[in-house]
mmCIF entry with sequence, helices, sheets and N, C-alpha, C, O atoms, coordinates in Angstrom:
data_MODEL
# 
_entry.id   MODEL 
# 
_entity.id                         1 
_entity.type                       polymer 
_entity.pdbx_number_of_molecules   1 
# 
_entity_poly.entity_id                      1 
_entity_poly.type                           'polypeptide(L)' 
_entity_poly.nstd_linkage                   no 
_entity_poly.nstd_monomer                   no 
_entity_poly.pdbx_seq_one_letter_code       
;(UNK)(UNK)(UNK)(UNK)(UNK)(UNK)(UNK)(UNK)(UNK)(UNK)(UNK)(UNK)(UNK)(UNK)(UNK)(UNK)
(UNK)(UNK)(UNK)(UNK)(UNK)(UNK)(UNK)(UNK)(UNK)(UNK)(UNK)(UNK)(UNK)(UNK)(UNK)(UNK)
(UNK)(UNK)(UNK)(UNK)(UNK)(UNK)(UNK)(UNK)(UNK)(UNK)(UNK)(UNK)(UNK)(UNK)(UNK)(UNK)
(UNK)(UNK)(UNK)(UNK)
;
_entity_poly.pdbx_seq_one_letter_code_can   XXXXXXXXXXXXXXXXXXXXXXXXXXXXXXXXXXXXXXXXXXXXXXXXXXXX 
_entity_poly.pdbx_strand_id                 A 
# 
loop_
_entity_poly_seq.entity_id 
_entity_poly_seq.num 
_entity_poly_seq.mon_id 
_entity_poly_seq.hetero 
1 1  UNK n 
1 2  UNK n 
1 3  UNK n 
1 4  UNK n 
1 5  UNK n 
1 6  UNK n 
1 7  UNK n 
1 8  UNK n 
1 9  UNK n 
1 10 UNK n 
1 11 UNK n 
1 12 UNK n 
1 13 UNK n 
1 14 UNK n 
1 15 UNK n 
1 16 UNK n 
1 17 UNK n 
1 18 UNK n 
1 19 UNK n 
1 20 UNK n 
1 21 UNK n 
1 22 UNK n 
1 23 UNK n 
1 24 UNK n 
1 25 UNK n 
1 26 UNK n 
1 27 UNK n 
1 28 UNK n 
1 29 UNK n 
1 30 UNK n 
1 31 UNK n 
1 32 UNK n 
1 33 UNK n 
1 34 UNK n 
1 35 UNK n 
1 36 UNK n 
1 37 UNK n 
1 38 UNK n 
1 39 UNK n 
1 40 UNK n 
1 41 UNK n 
1 42 UNK n 
1 43 UNK n 
1 44 UNK n 
1 45 UNK n 
1 46 UNK n 
1 47 UNK n 
1 48 UNK n 
1 49 UNK n 
1 50 UNK n 
1 51 UNK n 
1 52 UNK n 
# 
_struct_asym.id          A 
_struct_asym.entity_id   1 
# 
loop_
_struct_conf.conf_type_id 
_struct_conf.id 
_struct_conf.pdbx_PDB_helix_id 
_struct_conf.beg_label_comp_id 
_struct_conf.beg_label_asym_id 
_struct_conf.beg_label_seq_id 
_struct_conf.pdbx_beg_PDB_ins_code 
_struct_conf.end_label_comp_id 
_struct_conf.end_label_asym_id 
_struct_conf.end_label_seq_id 
_struct_conf.pdbx_end_PDB_ins_code 
_struct_conf.beg_auth_comp_id 
_struct_conf.beg_auth_asym_id 
_struct_conf.beg_auth_seq_id 
_struct_conf.end_auth_comp_id 
_struct_conf.end_auth_asym_id 
_struct_conf.end_auth_seq_id 
_struct_conf.pdbx_PDB_helix_class 
_struct_conf.details 
_struct_conf.pdbx_PDB_helix_length 
HELX_P HELX_P1 AA1 UNK A 2  ? UNK A 14 ? UNK A 2  UNK A 14 1 ? 13 
HELX_P HELX_P2 AA2 UNK A 17 ? UNK A 20 ? UNK A 17 UNK A 20 5 ? 4  
HELX_P HELX_P3 AA3 UNK A 23 ? UNK A 45 ? UNK A 23 UNK A 45 1 ? 23 
# 
_struct_conf_type.id          HELX_P 
_struct_conf_type.criteria    ? 
_struct_conf_type.reference   ? 
# 
loop_
_atom_site.group_PDB 
_atom_site.id 
_atom_site.type_symbol 
_atom_site.label_atom_id 
_atom_site.label_alt_id 
_atom_site.label_comp_id 
_atom_site.label_asym_id 
_atom_site.label_entity_id 
_atom_site.label_seq_id 
_atom_site.pdbx_PDB_ins_code 
_atom_site.Cartn_x 
_atom_site.Cartn_y 
_atom_site.Cartn_z 
_atom_site.occupancy 
_atom_site.B_iso_or_equiv 
_atom_site.pdbx_formal_charge 
_atom_site.auth_seq_id 
_atom_site.auth_comp_id 
_atom_site.auth_asym_id 
_atom_site.auth_atom_id 
_atom_site.pdbx_PDB_model_num 
ATOM 1   N N  . UNK A 1 1  ? -0.041  12.949 -16.598 1.00 0.00 ? 1  UNK A N  1 
ATOM 2   C CA . UNK A 1 1  ? -0.129  12.535 -15.196 1.00 0.00 ? 1  UNK A CA 1 
ATOM 3   C C  . UNK A 1 1  ? -1.615  12.332 -14.809 1.00 0.00 ? 1  UNK A C  1 
ATOM 4   O O  . UNK A 1 1  ? -1.964  11.357 -14.143 1.00 0.00 ? 1  UNK A O  1 
ATOM 5   N N  . UNK A 1 2  ? -2.458  13.253 -15.231 1.00 0.00 ? 2  UNK A N  1 
ATOM 6   C CA . UNK A 1 2  ? -3.889  13.123 -14.957 1.00 0.00 ? 2  UNK A CA 1 
ATOM 7   C C  . UNK A 1 2  ? -4.435  11.853 -15.601 1.00 0.00 ? 2  UNK A C  1 
ATOM 8   O O  . UNK A 1 2  ? -5.268  11.174 -15.000 1.00 0.00 ? 2  UNK A O  1 
ATOM 9   N N  . UNK A 1 3  ? -3.993  11.522 -16.785 1.00 0.00 ? 3  UNK A N  1 
ATOM 10  C CA . UNK A 1 3  ? -4.441  10.323 -17.451 1.00 0.00 ? 3  UNK A CA 1 
ATOM 11  C C  . UNK A 1 3  ? -4.011  9.084  -16.660 1.00 0.00 ? 3  UNK A C  1 
ATOM 12  O O  . UNK A 1 3  ? -4.762  8.112  -16.583 1.00 0.00 ? 3  UNK A O  1 
ATOM 13  N N  . UNK A 1 4  ? -2.820  9.110  -16.076 1.00 0.00 ? 4  UNK A N  1 
ATOM 14  C CA . UNK A 1 4  ? -2.335  7.942  -15.312 1.00 0.00 ? 4  UNK A CA 1 
ATOM 15  C C  . UNK A 1 4  ? -3.205  7.808  -14.019 1.00 0.00 ? 4  UNK A C  1 
ATOM 16  O O  . UNK A 1 4  ? -3.542  6.690  -13.631 1.00 0.00 ? 4  UNK A O  1 
ATOM 17  N N  . UNK A 1 5  ? -3.552  8.887  -13.384 1.00 0.00 ? 5  UNK A N  1 
ATOM 18  C CA . UNK A 1 5  ? -4.378  8.821  -12.202 1.00 0.00 ? 5  UNK A CA 1 
ATOM 19  C C  . UNK A 1 5  ? -5.766  8.307  -12.531 1.00 0.00 ? 5  UNK A C  1 
ATOM 20  O O  . UNK A 1 5  ? -6.324  7.477  -11.814 1.00 0.00 ? 5  UNK A O  1 
ATOM 21  N N  . UNK A 1 6  ? -6.324  8.822  -13.648 1.00 0.00 ? 6  UNK A N  1 
ATOM 22  C CA . UNK A 1 6  ? -7.630  8.375  -14.072 1.00 0.00 ? 6  UNK A CA 1 
ATOM 23  C C  . UNK A 1 6  ? -7.632  6.888  -14.455 1.00 0.00 ? 6  UNK A C  1 
ATOM 24  O O  . UNK A 1 6  ? -8.576  6.162  -14.144 1.00 0.00 ? 6  UNK A O  1 
ATOM 25  N N  . UNK A 1 7  ? -6.554  6.439  -15.142 1.00 0.00 ? 7  UNK A N  1 
ATOM 26  C CA . UNK A 1 7  ? -6.490  5.037  -15.494 1.00 0.00 ? 7  UNK A CA 1 
ATOM 27  C C  . UNK A 1 7  ? -6.386  4.134  -14.250 1.00 0.00 ? 7  UNK A C  1 
ATOM 28  O O  . UNK A 1 7  ? -6.993  3.064  -14.198 1.00 0.00 ? 7  UNK A O  1 
ATOM 29  N N  . UNK A 1 8  ? -5.620  4.577  -13.267 1.00 0.00 ? 8  UNK A N  1 
ATOM 30  C CA . UNK A 1 8  ? -5.503  3.798  -12.004 1.00 0.00 ? 8  UNK A CA 1 
ATOM 31  C C  . UNK A 1 8  ? -6.798  3.799  -11.243 1.00 0.00 ? 8  UNK A C  1 
ATOM 32  O O  . UNK A 1 8  ? -7.130  2.808  -10.593 1.00 0.00 ? 8  UNK A O  1 
ATOM 33  N N  . UNK A 1 9  ? -7.554  4.899  -11.305 1.00 0.00 ? 9  UNK A N  1 
ATOM 34  C CA . UNK A 1 9  ? -8.864  4.926  -10.632 1.00 0.00 ? 9  UNK A CA 1 
ATOM 35  C C  . UNK A 1 9  ? -9.874  3.968  -11.309 1.00 0.00 ? 9  UNK A C  1 
ATOM 36  O O  . UNK A 1 9  ? -10.631 3.276  -10.629 1.00 0.00 ? 9  UNK A O  1 
ATOM 37  N N  . UNK A 1 10 ? -9.871  3.941  -12.614 1.00 0.00 ? 10 UNK A N  1 
ATOM 38  C CA . UNK A 1 10 ? -10.755 3.047  -13.352 1.00 0.00 ? 10 UNK A CA 1 
ATOM 39  C C  . UNK A 1 10 ? -10.332 1.601  -13.068 1.00 0.00 ? 10 UNK A C  1 
ATOM 40  O O  . UNK A 1 10 ? -11.191 0.747  -12.847 1.00 0.00 ? 10 UNK A O  1 
ATOM 41  N N  . UNK A 1 11 ? -9.075  1.323  -13.069 1.00 0.00 ? 11 UNK A N  1 
ATOM 42  C CA . UNK A 1 11 ? -8.579  -0.030 -12.780 1.00 0.00 ? 11 UNK A CA 1 
ATOM 43  C C  . UNK A 1 11 ? -8.992  -0.413 -11.344 1.00 0.00 ? 11 UNK A C  1 
ATOM 44  O O  . UNK A 1 11 ? -9.397  -1.546 -11.084 1.00 0.00 ? 11 UNK A O  1 
ATOM 45  N N  . UNK A 1 12 ? -8.881  0.531  -10.449 1.00 0.00 ? 12 UNK A N  1 
ATOM 46  C CA . UNK A 1 12 ? -9.298  0.249  -9.039  1.00 0.00 ? 12 UNK A CA 1 
ATOM 47  C C  . UNK A 1 12 ? -10.776 0.023  -8.904  1.00 0.00 ? 12 UNK A C  1 
ATOM 48  O O  . UNK A 1 12 ? -11.214 -0.790 -8.091  1.00 0.00 ? 12 UNK A O  1 
ATOM 49  N N  . UNK A 1 13 ? -11.552 0.734  -9.692  1.00 0.00 ? 13 UNK A N  1 
ATOM 50  C CA . UNK A 1 13 ? -12.984 0.565  -9.676  1.00 0.00 ? 13 UNK A CA 1 
ATOM 51  C C  . UNK A 1 13 ? -13.407 -0.814 -10.203 1.00 0.00 ? 13 UNK A C  1 
ATOM 52  O O  . UNK A 1 13 ? -14.356 -1.418 -9.702  1.00 0.00 ? 13 UNK A O  1 
ATOM 53  N N  . UNK A 1 14 ? -12.708 -1.282 -11.190 1.00 0.00 ? 14 UNK A N  1 
ATOM 54  C CA . UNK A 1 14 ? -13.012 -2.562 -11.779 1.00 0.00 ? 14 UNK A CA 1 
ATOM 55  C C  . UNK A 1 14 ? -12.593 -3.721 -10.928 1.00 0.00 ? 14 UNK A C  1 
ATOM 56  O O  . UNK A 1 14 ? -13.282 -4.739 -10.866 1.00 0.00 ? 14 UNK A O  1 
ATOM 57  N N  . UNK A 1 15 ? -11.453 -3.576 -10.262 1.00 0.00 ? 15 UNK A N  1 
ATOM 58  C CA . UNK A 1 15 ? -10.993 -4.658 -9.367  1.00 0.00 ? 15 UNK A CA 1 
ATOM 59  C C  . UNK A 1 15 ? -10.132 -4.056 -8.247  1.00 0.00 ? 15 UNK A C  1 
ATOM 60  O O  . UNK A 1 15 ? -9.195  -3.296 -8.491  1.00 0.00 ? 15 UNK A O  1 
ATOM 61  N N  . UNK A 1 16 ? -10.483 -4.423 -7.031  1.00 0.00 ? 16 UNK A N  1 
ATOM 62  C CA . UNK A 1 16 ? -9.627  -3.887 -5.938  1.00 0.00 ? 16 UNK A CA 1 
ATOM 63  C C  . UNK A 1 16 ? -10.517 -3.326 -4.812  1.00 0.00 ? 16 UNK A C  1 
ATOM 64  O O  . UNK A 1 16 ? -11.744 -3.432 -4.815  1.00 0.00 ? 16 UNK A O  1 
ATOM 65  N N  . UNK A 1 17 ? -9.831  -2.748 -3.898  1.00 0.00 ? 17 UNK A N  1 
ATOM 66  C CA . UNK A 1 17 ? -10.563 -2.237 -2.709  1.00 0.00 ? 17 UNK A CA 1 
ATOM 67  C C  . UNK A 1 17 ? -11.437 -1.077 -3.020  1.00 0.00 ? 17 UNK A C  1 
ATOM 68  O O  . UNK A 1 17 ? -12.404 -0.844 -2.295  1.00 0.00 ? 17 UNK A O  1 
ATOM 69  N N  . UNK A 1 18 ? -11.153 -0.301 -4.093  1.00 0.00 ? 18 UNK A N  1 
ATOM 70  C CA . UNK A 1 18 ? -11.951 0.798  -4.462  1.00 0.00 ? 18 UNK A CA 1 
ATOM 71  C C  . UNK A 1 18 ? -13.387 0.375  -4.831  1.00 0.00 ? 18 UNK A C  1 
ATOM 72  O O  . UNK A 1 18 ? -14.332 1.155  -4.710  1.00 0.00 ? 18 UNK A O  1 
ATOM 73  N N  . UNK A 1 19 ? -13.517 -0.871 -5.279  1.00 0.00 ? 19 UNK A N  1 
ATOM 74  C CA . UNK A 1 19 ? -14.825 -1.425 -5.614  1.00 0.00 ? 19 UNK A CA 1 
ATOM 75  C C  . UNK A 1 19 ? -15.690 -1.592 -4.406  1.00 0.00 ? 19 UNK A C  1 
ATOM 76  O O  . UNK A 1 19 ? -16.912 -1.674 -4.538  1.00 0.00 ? 19 UNK A O  1 
ATOM 77  N N  . UNK A 1 20 ? -15.107 -1.647 -3.222  1.00 0.00 ? 20 UNK A N  1 
ATOM 78  C CA . UNK A 1 20 ? -15.893 -1.900 -2.007  1.00 0.00 ? 20 UNK A CA 1 
ATOM 79  C C  . UNK A 1 20 ? -16.193 -0.653 -1.202  1.00 0.00 ? 20 UNK A C  1 
ATOM 80  O O  . UNK A 1 20 ? -16.803 -0.725 -0.135  1.00 0.00 ? 20 UNK A O  1 
ATOM 81  N N  . UNK A 1 21 ? -15.754 0.518  -1.725  1.00 0.00 ? 21 UNK A N  1 
ATOM 82  C CA . UNK A 1 21 ? -16.118 1.719  -0.995  1.00 0.00 ? 21 UNK A CA 1 
ATOM 83  C C  . UNK A 1 21 ? -16.944 2.622  -1.930  1.00 0.00 ? 21 UNK A C  1 
ATOM 84  O O  . UNK A 1 21 ? -16.891 2.438  -3.146  1.00 0.00 ? 21 UNK A O  1 
ATOM 85  N N  . UNK A 1 22 ? -17.698 3.582  -1.399  1.00 0.00 ? 22 UNK A N  1 
ATOM 86  C CA . UNK A 1 22 ? -18.578 4.391  -2.238  1.00 0.00 ? 22 UNK A CA 1 
ATOM 87  C C  . UNK A 1 22 ? -17.791 5.212  -3.252  1.00 0.00 ? 22 UNK A C  1 
ATOM 88  O O  . UNK A 1 22 ? -16.634 5.556  -3.012  1.00 0.00 ? 22 UNK A O  1 
ATOM 89  N N  . UNK A 1 23 ? -18.421 5.528  -4.391  1.00 0.00 ? 23 UNK A N  1 
ATOM 90  C CA . UNK A 1 23 ? -17.705 6.266  -5.416  1.00 0.00 ? 23 UNK A CA 1 
ATOM 91  C C  . UNK A 1 23 ? -17.232 7.673  -4.933  1.00 0.00 ? 23 UNK A C  1 
ATOM 92  O O  . UNK A 1 23 ? -16.181 8.153  -5.358  1.00 0.00 ? 23 UNK A O  1 
ATOM 93  N N  . UNK A 1 24 ? -18.003 8.304  -4.065  1.00 0.00 ? 24 UNK A N  1 
ATOM 94  C CA . UNK A 1 24 ? -17.574 9.602  -3.556  1.00 0.00 ? 24 UNK A CA 1 
ATOM 95  C C  . UNK A 1 24 ? -16.242 9.532  -2.795  1.00 0.00 ? 24 UNK A C  1 
ATOM 96  O O  . UNK A 1 24 ? -15.398 10.421 -2.907  1.00 0.00 ? 24 UNK A O  1 
ATOM 97  N N  . UNK A 1 25 ? -16.080 8.481  -2.038  1.00 0.00 ? 25 UNK A N  1 
ATOM 98  C CA . UNK A 1 25 ? -14.830 8.269  -1.280  1.00 0.00 ? 25 UNK A CA 1 
ATOM 99  C C  . UNK A 1 25 ? -13.700 8.020  -2.276  1.00 0.00 ? 25 UNK A C  1 
ATOM 100 O O  . UNK A 1 25 ? -12.582 8.507  -2.105  1.00 0.00 ? 25 UNK A O  1 
ATOM 101 N N  . UNK A 1 26 ? -14.009 7.266  -3.303  1.00 0.00 ? 26 UNK A N  1 
ATOM 102 C CA . UNK A 1 26 ? -12.998 6.971  -4.337  1.00 0.00 ? 26 UNK A CA 1 
ATOM 103 C C  . UNK A 1 26 ? -12.501 8.263  -5.019  1.00 0.00 ? 26 UNK A C  1 
ATOM 104 O O  . UNK A 1 26 ? -11.311 8.457  -5.269  1.00 0.00 ? 26 UNK A O  1 
ATOM 105 N N  . UNK A 1 27 ? -13.499 9.137  -5.304  1.00 0.00 ? 27 UNK A N  1 
ATOM 106 C CA . UNK A 1 27 ? -13.136 10.415 -5.998  1.00 0.00 ? 27 UNK A CA 1 
ATOM 107 C C  . UNK A 1 27 ? -12.341 11.302 -5.065  1.00 0.00 ? 27 UNK A C  1 
ATOM 108 O O  . UNK A 1 27 ? -11.409 11.973 -5.509  1.00 0.00 ? 27 UNK A O  1 
ATOM 109 N N  . UNK A 1 28 ? -12.681 11.328 -3.780  1.00 0.00 ? 28 UNK A N  1 
ATOM 110 C CA . UNK A 1 28 ? -11.878 12.159 -2.815  1.00 0.00 ? 28 UNK A CA 1 
ATOM 111 C C  . UNK A 1 28 ? -10.483 11.604 -2.695  1.00 0.00 ? 28 UNK A C  1 
ATOM 112 O O  . UNK A 1 28 ? -9.517  12.365 -2.634  1.00 0.00 ? 28 UNK A O  1 
ATOM 113 N N  . UNK A 1 29 ? -10.355 10.280 -2.658  1.00 0.00 ? 29 UNK A N  1 
ATOM 114 C CA . UNK A 1 29 ? -9.005  9.683  -2.595  1.00 0.00 ? 29 UNK A CA 1 
ATOM 115 C C  . UNK A 1 29 ? -8.184  9.944  -3.839  1.00 0.00 ? 29 UNK A C  1 
ATOM 116 O O  . UNK A 1 29 ? -6.978  10.181 -3.773  1.00 0.00 ? 29 UNK A O  1 
ATOM 117 N N  . UNK A 1 30 ? -8.869  9.895  -4.987  1.00 0.00 ? 30 UNK A N  1 
ATOM 118 C CA . UNK A 1 30 ? -8.174  10.213 -6.248  1.00 0.00 ? 30 UNK A CA 1 
ATOM 119 C C  . UNK A 1 30 ? -7.749  11.665 -6.264  1.00 0.00 ? 30 UNK A C  1 
ATOM 120 O O  . UNK A 1 30 ? -6.661  11.980 -6.747  1.00 0.00 ? 30 UNK A O  1 
ATOM 121 N N  . UNK A 1 31 ? -8.585  12.568 -5.742  1.00 0.00 ? 31 UNK A N  1 
ATOM 122 C CA . UNK A 1 31 ? -8.218  13.977 -5.765  1.00 0.00 ? 31 UNK A CA 1 
ATOM 123 C C  . UNK A 1 31 ? -7.006  14.204 -4.788  1.00 0.00 ? 31 UNK A C  1 
ATOM 124 O O  . UNK A 1 31 ? -6.122  15.010 -5.078  1.00 0.00 ? 31 UNK A O  1 
ATOM 125 N N  . UNK A 1 32 ? -6.988  13.509 -3.675  1.00 0.00 ? 32 UNK A N  1 
ATOM 126 C CA . UNK A 1 32 ? -5.854  13.680 -2.746  1.00 0.00 ? 32 UNK A CA 1 
ATOM 127 C C  . UNK A 1 32 ? -4.587  13.132 -3.362  1.00 0.00 ? 32 UNK A C  1 
ATOM 128 O O  . UNK A 1 32 ? -3.523  13.730 -3.197  1.00 0.00 ? 32 UNK A O  1 
ATOM 129 N N  . UNK A 1 33 ? -4.662  12.038 -4.052  1.00 0.00 ? 33 UNK A N  1 
ATOM 130 C CA . UNK A 1 33 ? -3.451  11.457 -4.656  1.00 0.00 ? 33 UNK A CA 1 
ATOM 131 C C  . UNK A 1 33 ? -3.009  12.373 -5.808  1.00 0.00 ? 33 UNK A C  1 
ATOM 132 O O  . UNK A 1 33 ? -1.808  12.559 -6.002  1.00 0.00 ? 33 UNK A O  1 
ATOM 133 N N  . UNK A 1 34 ? -3.931  12.940 -6.566  1.00 0.00 ? 34 UNK A N  1 
ATOM 134 C CA . UNK A 1 34 ? -3.568  13.855 -7.631  1.00 0.00 ? 34 UNK A CA 1 
ATOM 135 C C  . UNK A 1 34 ? -2.888  15.088 -7.063  1.00 0.00 ? 34 UNK A C  1 
ATOM 136 O O  . UNK A 1 34 ? -1.869  15.533 -7.589  1.00 0.00 ? 34 UNK A O  1 
ATOM 137 N N  . UNK A 1 35 ? -3.440  15.642 -5.996  1.00 0.00 ? 35 UNK A N  1 
ATOM 138 C CA . UNK A 1 35 ? -2.832  16.805 -5.358  1.00 0.00 ? 35 UNK A CA 1 
ATOM 139 C C  . UNK A 1 35 ? -1.426  16.519 -4.868  1.00 0.00 ? 35 UNK A C  1 
ATOM 140 O O  . UNK A 1 35 ? -0.513  17.332 -5.009  1.00 0.00 ? 35 UNK A O  1 
ATOM 141 N N  . UNK A 1 36 ? -1.281  15.334 -4.287  1.00 0.00 ? 36 UNK A N  1 
ATOM 142 C CA . UNK A 1 36 ? 0.057   14.966 -3.773  1.00 0.00 ? 36 UNK A CA 1 
ATOM 143 C C  . UNK A 1 36 ? 1.050   14.853 -4.945  1.00 0.00 ? 36 UNK A C  1 
ATOM 144 O O  . UNK A 1 36 ? 2.185   15.320 -4.851  1.00 0.00 ? 36 UNK A O  1 
ATOM 145 N N  . UNK A 1 37 ? 0.614   14.236 -6.032  1.00 0.00 ? 37 UNK A N  1 
ATOM 146 C CA . UNK A 1 37 ? 1.491   14.095 -7.172  1.00 0.00 ? 37 UNK A CA 1 
ATOM 147 C C  . UNK A 1 37 ? 1.854   15.423 -7.787  1.00 0.00 ? 37 UNK A C  1 
ATOM 148 O O  . UNK A 1 37 ? 2.971   15.618 -8.265  1.00 0.00 ? 37 UNK A O  1 
ATOM 149 N N  . UNK A 1 38 ? 0.866   16.370 -7.770  1.00 0.00 ? 38 UNK A N  1 
ATOM 150 C CA . UNK A 1 38 ? 1.138   17.705 -8.323  1.00 0.00 ? 38 UNK A CA 1 
ATOM 151 C C  . UNK A 1 38 ? 2.178   18.436 -7.443  1.00 0.00 ? 38 UNK A C  1 
ATOM 152 O O  . UNK A 1 38 ? 3.119   19.041 -7.956  1.00 0.00 ? 38 UNK A O  1 
ATOM 153 N N  . UNK A 1 39 ? 1.997   18.369 -6.160  1.00 0.00 ? 39 UNK A N  1 
ATOM 154 C CA . UNK A 1 39 ? 2.960   19.008 -5.257  1.00 0.00 ? 39 UNK A CA 1 
ATOM 155 C C  . UNK A 1 39 ? 4.334   18.401 -5.441  1.00 0.00 ? 39 UNK A C  1 
ATOM 156 O O  . UNK A 1 39 ? 5.327   19.125 -5.526  1.00 0.00 ? 39 UNK A O  1 
ATOM 157 N N  . UNK A 1 40 ? 4.406   17.060 -5.505  1.00 0.00 ? 40 UNK A N  1 
ATOM 158 C CA . UNK A 1 40 ? 5.632   16.422 -5.679  1.00 0.00 ? 40 UNK A CA 1 
ATOM 159 C C  . UNK A 1 40 ? 6.333   16.835 -7.004  1.00 0.00 ? 40 UNK A C  1 
ATOM 160 O O  . UNK A 1 40 ? 7.535   17.099 -7.025  1.00 0.00 ? 40 UNK A O  1 
ATOM 161 N N  . UNK A 1 41 ? 5.563   16.882 -8.081  1.00 0.00 ? 41 UNK A N  1 
ATOM 162 C CA . UNK A 1 41 ? 6.104   17.305 -9.399  1.00 0.00 ? 41 UNK A CA 1 
ATOM 163 C C  . UNK A 1 41 ? 6.603   18.740 -9.339  1.00 0.00 ? 41 UNK A C  1 
ATOM 164 O O  . UNK A 1 41 ? 7.673   19.039 -9.869  1.00 0.00 ? 41 UNK A O  1 
ATOM 165 N N  . UNK A 1 42 ? 5.866   19.617 -8.715  1.00 0.00 ? 42 UNK A N  1 
ATOM 166 C CA . UNK A 1 42 ? 6.307   21.030 -8.595  1.00 0.00 ? 42 UNK A CA 1 
ATOM 167 C C  . UNK A 1 42 ? 7.581   21.143 -7.792  1.00 0.00 ? 42 UNK A C  1 
ATOM 168 O O  . UNK A 1 42 ? 8.475   21.907 -8.158  1.00 0.00 ? 42 UNK A O  1 
ATOM 169 N N  . UNK A 1 43 ? 7.685   20.390 -6.690  1.00 0.00 ? 43 UNK A N  1 
ATOM 170 C CA . UNK A 1 43 ? 8.871   20.453 -5.866  1.00 0.00 ? 43 UNK A CA 1 
ATOM 171 C C  . UNK A 1 43 ? 10.079  19.864 -6.623  1.00 0.00 ? 43 UNK A C  1 
ATOM 172 O O  . UNK A 1 43 ? 11.205  20.325 -6.433  1.00 0.00 ? 43 UNK A O  1 
ATOM 173 N N  . UNK A 1 44 ? 9.866   18.898 -7.437  1.00 0.00 ? 44 UNK A N  1 
ATOM 174 C CA . UNK A 1 44 ? 10.983  18.315 -8.184  1.00 0.00 ? 44 UNK A CA 1 
ATOM 175 C C  . UNK A 1 44 ? 11.460  19.199 -9.314  1.00 0.00 ? 44 UNK A C  1 
ATOM 176 O O  . UNK A 1 44 ? 12.623  19.133 -9.712  1.00 0.00 ? 44 UNK A O  1 
ATOM 177 N N  . UNK A 1 45 ? 10.565  20.032 -9.838  1.00 0.00 ? 45 UNK A N  1 
ATOM 178 C CA . UNK A 1 45 ? 10.968  20.928 -10.951 1.00 0.00 ? 45 UNK A CA 1 
ATOM 179 C C  . UNK A 1 45 ? 11.754  22.080 -10.441 1.00 0.00 ? 45 UNK A C  1 
ATOM 180 O O  . UNK A 1 45 ? 12.569  22.633 -11.179 1.00 0.00 ? 45 UNK A O  1 
ATOM 181 N N  . UNK A 1 46 ? 11.547  22.488 -9.167  1.00 0.00 ? 46 UNK A N  1 
ATOM 182 C CA . UNK A 1 46 ? 12.299  23.614 -8.616  1.00 0.00 ? 46 UNK A CA 1 
ATOM 183 C C  . UNK A 1 46 ? 13.779  23.279 -8.548  1.00 0.00 ? 46 UNK A C  1 
ATOM 184 O O  . UNK A 1 46 ? 14.154  22.145 -8.250  1.00 0.00 ? 46 UNK A O  1 
ATOM 185 N N  . UNK A 1 47 ? 14.622  24.278 -8.828  1.00 0.00 ? 47 UNK A N  1 
ATOM 186 C CA . UNK A 1 47 ? 16.099  24.023 -8.697  1.00 0.00 ? 47 UNK A CA 1 
ATOM 187 C C  . UNK A 1 47 ? 16.452  23.783 -7.238  1.00 0.00 ? 47 UNK A C  1 
ATOM 188 O O  . UNK A 1 47 ? 16.027  24.516 -6.345  1.00 0.00 ? 47 UNK A O  1 
ATOM 189 N N  . UNK A 1 48 ? 17.244  22.734 -7.019  1.00 0.00 ? 48 UNK A N  1 
ATOM 190 C CA . UNK A 1 48 ? 17.691  22.409 -5.671  1.00 0.00 ? 48 UNK A CA 1 
ATOM 191 C C  . UNK A 1 48 ? 18.894  23.277 -5.339  1.00 0.00 ? 48 UNK A C  1 
ATOM 192 O O  . UNK A 1 48 ? 19.805  23.452 -6.148  1.00 0.00 ? 48 UNK A O  1 
ATOM 193 N N  . UNK A 1 49 ? 18.868  23.819 -4.113  1.00 0.00 ? 49 UNK A N  1 
ATOM 194 C CA . UNK A 1 49 ? 19.965  24.644 -3.712  1.00 0.00 ? 49 UNK A CA 1 
ATOM 195 C C  . UNK A 1 49 ? 20.789  23.905 -2.648  1.00 0.00 ? 49 UNK A C  1 
ATOM 196 O O  . UNK A 1 49 ? 20.244  23.417 -1.658  1.00 0.00 ? 49 UNK A O  1 
ATOM 197 N N  . UNK A 1 50 ? 22.038  23.834 -2.856  1.00 0.00 ? 50 UNK A N  1 
ATOM 198 C CA . UNK A 1 50 ? 22.936  23.119 -1.910  1.00 0.00 ? 50 UNK A CA 1 
ATOM 199 C C  . UNK A 1 50 ? 23.737  24.171 -1.144  1.00 0.00 ? 50 UNK A C  1 
ATOM 200 O O  . UNK A 1 50 ? 24.506  24.934 -1.728  1.00 0.00 ? 50 UNK A O  1 
ATOM 201 N N  . UNK A 1 51 ? 23.539  24.194 0.186   1.00 0.00 ? 51 UNK A N  1 
ATOM 202 C CA . UNK A 1 51 ? 24.243  25.162 0.993   1.00 0.00 ? 51 UNK A CA 1 
ATOM 203 C C  . UNK A 1 51 ? 25.524  24.543 1.578   1.00 0.00 ? 51 UNK A C  1 
ATOM 204 O O  . UNK A 1 51 ? 26.339  25.268 2.148   1.00 0.00 ? 51 UNK A O  1 
ATOM 205 N N  . UNK A 1 52 ? 25.714  23.270 1.455   1.00 0.00 ? 52 UNK A N  1 
ATOM 206 C CA . UNK A 1 52 ? 26.893  22.641 2.097   1.00 0.00 ? 52 UNK A CA 1 
ATOM 207 C C  . UNK A 1 52 ? 28.069  22.711 1.202   1.00 0.00 ? 52 UNK A C  1 
ATOM 208 O O  . UNK A 1 52 ? 29.147  22.239 1.561   1.00 0.00 ? 52 UNK A O  1 
# 
């Protein structure tokens, strides 16, 4: 998953809107996306409980 985020960041740096913003902002955005993906992955791995 980290490799995928890094690959997307490099792709964005080479072409896209990330090329028009400072690298520090790009890294913060990448960190936020990585954190969101980690939280999502952890929530998906938890067993779902159905009360209905």
